[in-house]
C-alpha positions in Angstrom: 9.1 -7.2 26.4 11.1 -4.9 28.5 8.2 -2.8 29.2 4.4 -2.5 28.2 4.8 -2.9 24.2 8.2 -2.6 24.0 9.9 -6.4 22.1 14.2 -6.4 23.7 15.3 -9.1 20.7 18.5 -10.7 21.2 20.1 -12.7 18.7 23.7 -14.9 18.4 25.0 -15.1 15.1 27.5 -17.3 14.4 29.8 -16.2 13.4 31.3 -19.1 11.9 28.6 -18.9 9.5 30.6 -15.1 8.3 33.0 -14.3 5.8 35.6 -12.8 7.4 38.7 -10.8 6.1 41.9 -9.2 8.2 43.0 -5.9 7.9 44.7 -3.3 9.9 46.0 -6.2 12.4 41.9 -7.0 13.1 39.5 -9.8 11.7 36.1 -7.7 9.1 32.7 -8.8 8.4 30.3 -7.4 7.8 25.8 -8.8 8.5 23.1 -7.5 7.0 20.5 -7.7 9.5 16.4 -7.0 8.9 13.6 -6.8 11.0 10.0 -7.5 9.5 6.3 -7.2 12.5 3.2 -8.5 11.0 0.2 -7.2 11.8 -3.2 -8.9 11.6 -3.9 -6.5 8.4 -1.1 -8.4 7.0 0.3 -5.2 6.3 4.7 -5.5 7.1 7.0 -2.7 8.7 10.5 -3.1 8.1 14.2 -2.4 10.0 17.3 -3.4 9.1 21.1 -2.6 10.5 24.0 -3.3 9.3 27.1 -4.5 11.7 30.4 -3.3 10.4 32.4 -5.6 13.6 35.7 -5.3 14.3 37.7 -7.5 16.4 41.3 -8.2 17.7 42.0 -11.5 16.9 42.6 -12.5 19.8 39.3 -11.9 20.7 37.7 -14.2 17.9 37.7 -17.3 19.7 35.4 -15.4 21.5 32.8 -14.3 18.7 33.5 -18.3 18.1 32.1 -20.1 20.7 29.2 -16.7 21.9 28.6 -16.0 19.0 28.2 -11.9 17.2 25.5 -10.0 19.1 23.1 -8.0 18.1 20.2 -6.6 20.4 17.0 -4.1 19.5 14.3 -2.7 21.5 11.8 -1.0 20.3 7.6 -0.3 21.2 5.5 -2.5 18.5 2.4 -1.8 17.6 -0.6 -3.3 19.9 -1.6 -5.6 15.8 1.5 -7.3 15.7 0.5 -11.0 15.2 4.9 -12.5 14.2 8.4 -10.9 14.2 10.7 -12.5 11.9 14.4 -11.4 12.0 16.1 -11.9 8.9 20.4 -11.8 9.5 22.6 -11.8 6.0 26.5 -11.9 5.7 26.1 -9.4 1.9 29.7 -11.0 1.0 28.4 -14.5 1.0 24.7 -14.2 0.4 24.3 -16.4 3.2 21.1 -16.3 5.4 19.3 -16.9 8.7 15.7 -16.5 10.0 13.7 -17.0 13.1 9.9 -16.3 12.6 8.9 -15.3 16.7 5.0 -15.7 17.2 2.6 -13.3 19.3 2.5 -16.1 21.7 6.5 -15.7 22.7 6.0 -12.3 23.3 6.5 -12.9 27.3 9.2 -12.6 29.9 12.5 -11.3 29.2 13.9 -14.0 27.0 11.4 -14.0 23.6 14.1 -13.9 20.4 16.8 -15.0 22.3 18.2 -18.1 19.3 20.9 -19.0 17.6 21.6 -19.1 13.4 
């Protein structure tokens, strides 16, 4: 947690699991990221983001090696029990998920993972 009540989520999305296309000399991919925050009352608050990734061919080796980064920071509710991140490639329908329980909401390394 970056500051009290703030969660910093960092995902490294496996590039080889995504559909890449070449367009205008760049490698391009689209990724949808959905984040659900489940509360003690059973409510779920959603956030969604779309990554429109564009890289030069010489940058792709690093992306394939390190993954496609995604970072999101937000203030979580005091009644949050669980964070679920879902990554979806809209071209192929492939999904990846990670659940982060409240017990992991400490330190600066929470939410780091790979899909």
